[in-house]
C-alpha positions in Angstrom: -58.2 5.4 11.0 -59.9 6.9 7.5 -60.7 3.3 6.0 -62.1 5.5 3.2 -61.1 9.5 1.7 -63.4 11.5 -1.0 -61.3 14.4 -1.8 -62.6 18.1 -3.5 -64.1 15.6 -5.8 -65.8 16.1 -8.5 -68.3 14.8 -11.7 -69.5 16.3 -14.3 -72.6 15.8 -16.6 -72.8 17.9 -19.3 -73.2 21.0 -17.9 -74.2 19.8 -14.7 -72.6 19.3 -11.8 -73.5 16.6 -10.0 -70.9 16.4 -7.5 -68.9 20.2 -7.0 -65.4 19.5 -4.4 -67.8 16.7 -2.2 -65.2 16.0 1.3 -65.2 13.6 4.0 -63.4 10.5 5.9 -65.3 7.7 6.6 -63.0 5.7 9.9 -63.0 2.7 10.6 -66.1 1.0 12.5 -68.2 3.9 11.4 -71.5 3.3 10.4 -71.2 6.9 7.7 -74.8 8.1 6.5 -74.8 10.7 3.0 -78.0 11.7 2.6 -80.2 15.2 1.1 -82.7 16.0 -0.4 -83.3 14.2 -3.8 -80.9 14.8 -7.2 -78.5 16.3 -4.2 -75.9 13.5 -5.8 -75.9 11.6 -3.1 -75.7 7.9 -5.4 -73.6 9.5 -8.0 -71.2 9.9 -5.2 -71.2 6.3 -4.4 -70.4 5.8 -8.6 -67.4 7.4 -7.7 -66.2 5.7 -5.4 -67.3 2.4 -7.1 -66.1 2.9 -10.4 -68.9 3.6 -12.0 -68.0 6.7 -12.5 -64.3 8.4 -13.1 -64.5 11.7 -11.6 -64.0 15.0 -13.7 -62.1 15.9 -10.4 -60.9 15.3 -7.5 -60.0 12.2 -5.7 -61.3 8.8 -4.1 -58.9 7.2 -2.0 -59.6 3.7 -0.5 -57.3 2.2 2.4 -54.4 4.4 1.1 -55.4 3.4 -2.6 -56.1 5.5 -5.3 -59.1 4.2 -6.7 -60.0 6.9 -9.9 -60.7 4.9 -13.3 -60.1 1.7 -11.2 -62.6 -1.2 -12.3 -65.5 -1.8 -10.5 -64.9 -5.1 -10.4 -61.0 -4.5 -9.6 -62.8 -2.0 -6.4 -64.6 -4.9 -5.1 -61.5 -7.6 -5.1 -60.2 -4.6 -2.7 -62.6 -4.3 -0.7 -65.8 -2.4 -1.6 -69.1 -4.2 -1.9 -72.8 -1.9 -2.7 -76.6 -2.6 -3.0 -78.3 -0.7 -5.4 -81.3 2.1 -5.2 -83.1 0.1 -7.8 -82.5 -3.7 -7.1 -80.1 -5.8 -9.3 -80.8 -9.7 -8.5 -80.4 -12.4 -10.6 -84.5 -13.2 -11.0 -84.6 -16.2 -12.2 -81.9 -17.6 -9.8 -82.6 -18.9 -6.1 -81.6 -17.3 -3.4 -78.8 -19.6 -2.5 -76.9 -18.8 -6.6 -77.4 -14.9 -6.1 -74.9 -15.1 -2.7 -72.2 -17.5 -5.0 -72.6 -15.2 -7.6 -71.1 -12.6 -4.7 -68.6 -14.7 -3.8 -67.3 -16.0 -7.0 -64.6 -12.8 -7.0 -63.2 -14.3 -4.2 -62.5 -17.9 -6.1 -59.1 -18.5 -7.9 -60.3 -21.5 -10.2 -61.0 -20.4 -13.7 -63.1 -21.8 -16.2 -61.1 -25.2 -17.5 -60.7 -26.3 -13.8 -64.7 -25.5 -13.2 -65.3 -28.6 -16.1 -62.5 -31.3 -14.5 -63.3 -30.0 -11.3 -59.7 -30.8 -9.4 -59.3 -31.4 -6.2 -58.4 -27.9 -5.0 -61.4 -26.8 -7.5 -63.7 -28.9 -5.1 -62.3 -27.8 -2.1 -63.1 -24.0 -3.7 -66.2 -24.6 -3.7 -67.8 -25.9 -1.2 -66.3 -22.9 0.6 -68.2 -20.7 -1.6 -70.7 -22.9 -0.7 -70.4 -22.5 3.2 -70.0 -19.1 2.9 -72.7 -18.7 0.8 -74.9 -20.5 3.3 -73.7 -18.6 6.0 -73.8 -15.5 4.2 -78.0 -16.1 3.7 -78.3 -17.0 7.4 -76.9 -13.9 8.9 -79.6 -11.9 7.1 -82.6 -14.4 8.0 -82.9 -15.7 4.8 -81.6 -19.3 5.9 -84.9 -20.8 4.6 -85.1 -19.0 1.0 -82.1 -20.6 -0.2 -84.1 -22.9 -3.3 -86.2 -19.8 -3.5 -85.8 -17.8 -6.7 -85.3 -13.9 -6.2 -87.9 -12.5 -7.5 -90.4 -15.0 -5.4 -88.9 -13.8 -2.6 -91.1 -10.4 -0.8 -89.3 -7.1 -1.8 -87.5 -6.5 1.8 -86.2 -9.9 1.4 -84.9 -8.7 -2.0 -83.3 -5.9 -0.2 -81.4 -8.6 2.0 -81.0 -11.0 -0.2 -78.7 -8.2 -1.9 -77.4 -7.5 1.3 -76.0 -11.3 1.0 -74.7 -11.2 -2.4 -72.5 -7.5 -0.9 -71.6 -9.7 2.3 -70.2 -12.9 0.3 -67.7 -10.4 -1.2 -65.9 -9.9 1.9 -65.8 -6.3 2.1 -64.6 -3.5 4.5 -66.8 -1.4 3.3 -70.5 -1.9 2.8 -72.3 0.9 0.6 -75.7 0.6 1.0 -77.5 2.9 -1.3 -81.4 3.1 0.0 -81.8 -0.3 1.9 -84.8 0.2 3.7 -86.8 1.5 0.7 -89.9 -0.4 -0.1 -89.9 -2.2 3.8 -92.4 -1.8 6.0 -91.9 -0.5 9.9 -90.8 -4.2 11.2 -88.2 -4.8 8.1 -86.8 -1.3 8.9 -86.4 -2.6 12.8 -84.4 -5.9 11.6 -82.6 -4.1 9.2 -81.0 -1.5 12.0 -80.5 -4.5 13.3 -78.7 -6.5 11.0 -76.5 -2.9 10.3 -75.1 -3.0 14.0 -74.7 -6.7 13.2 -72.5 -6.3 9.8 -70.4 -3.5 12.0 -70.1 -6.2 15.0 -68.0 -8.1 11.7 -65.3 -5.2 11.5 -67.0 -3.8 8.4 -67.5 -0.5 7.8 -70.5 0.9 6.4 -71.7 3.4 4.0 -75.3 4.3 3.7 -78.0 6.5 1.9 -81.2 6.6 3.4 -84.5 8.5 3.3 -85.7 7.1 6.3 -84.6 9.5 9.1 -85.4 7.3 11.6 -83.2 4.5 10.5 -80.1 7.2 9.8 -80.2 8.6 13.3 -80.7 5.1 15.1 -78.1 3.3 12.2 -75.8 5.8 12.4 -73.0 7.8 14.0 -72.0 10.1 11.8 -73.7 12.2 9.1 -72.1 14.4 6.0 -74.9 16.0 3.8 -75.6 17.4 0.7 -77.3 19.5 -1.5 -77.0 20.9 -4.9 -73.7 18.1 -4.9 -72.4 20.6 -2.2 -71.4 19.4 1.0 -73.7 21.5 3.5 -72.7 19.9 6.7 -71.4 17.0 8.6 -71.7 15.5 12.3 -73.1 12.9 14.7 -77.1 12.5 14.1 -77.7 15.1 17.3 -75.7 17.5 15.7 -76.9 17.3 12.0 -81.0 17.6 13.5 -80.3 21.2 14.9 -78.4 22.1 12.3 -80.3 25.1 10.1 -78.4 25.0 6.9 -80.3 21.1 7.5 -83.7 21.9 8.4 -83.6 24.4 5.7 -82.5 22.2 2.3 -83.6 19.3 3.3 -86.0 19.0 6.8 -88.0 21.5 5.8 -88.2 23.9 8.9 -86.8 23.9 12.9 -90.6 22.6 13.8 -90.5 19.7 11.3 -89.8 16.8 13.5 -87.4 14.1 12.0 
């Protein structure tokens, strides 16, 4: 069953068409990859899904709801969370505080309740704390709860972003180059984390240049070039697709 549907999606920046009638569907439970050369428009597609950009044409539909023009915070509450190509953490806050920031979107207490701390607010705060600690443990950072975000290794900062996104309790998790800056050991651990995320019933959509990760983690792929979709299929189908080889992988003699 389709969870996310992009229908003839278009985005222009002046005279440049960054996304040109891109269509694909992500089924519930998929680990779905969006790949292509640098500048192909992948992150622009993500920004259209998450409300950072408004489409100039076409539709973004999530769980049968049209997202076009919806504010990013409303999209998060609706069940879509993301990480970014460039890490965006609250650097001077602790790892735990960063994850609590993600959990905040599910909290109902307002500023007055936060000051007066009635019983329902204390209960909600305790629940958020338990959730944040659980997500840190899930990504392997339980021992870093009190560490400042900017004191973590680059790979652990990536994992912290994932923990914060998971704390929003998404149904769709969007990962923009999650393995960027990771070494081989960290990347292997990330692949296992992505599999565990799927096991929780969360659908995953990712952009990644590490082809080893893509081929191991993803079940379905879409390839775009110059903003247009040029191929779609399983990893085995994509790695022998002539259009993909020419546009993205170089030559049919190059290993991936």
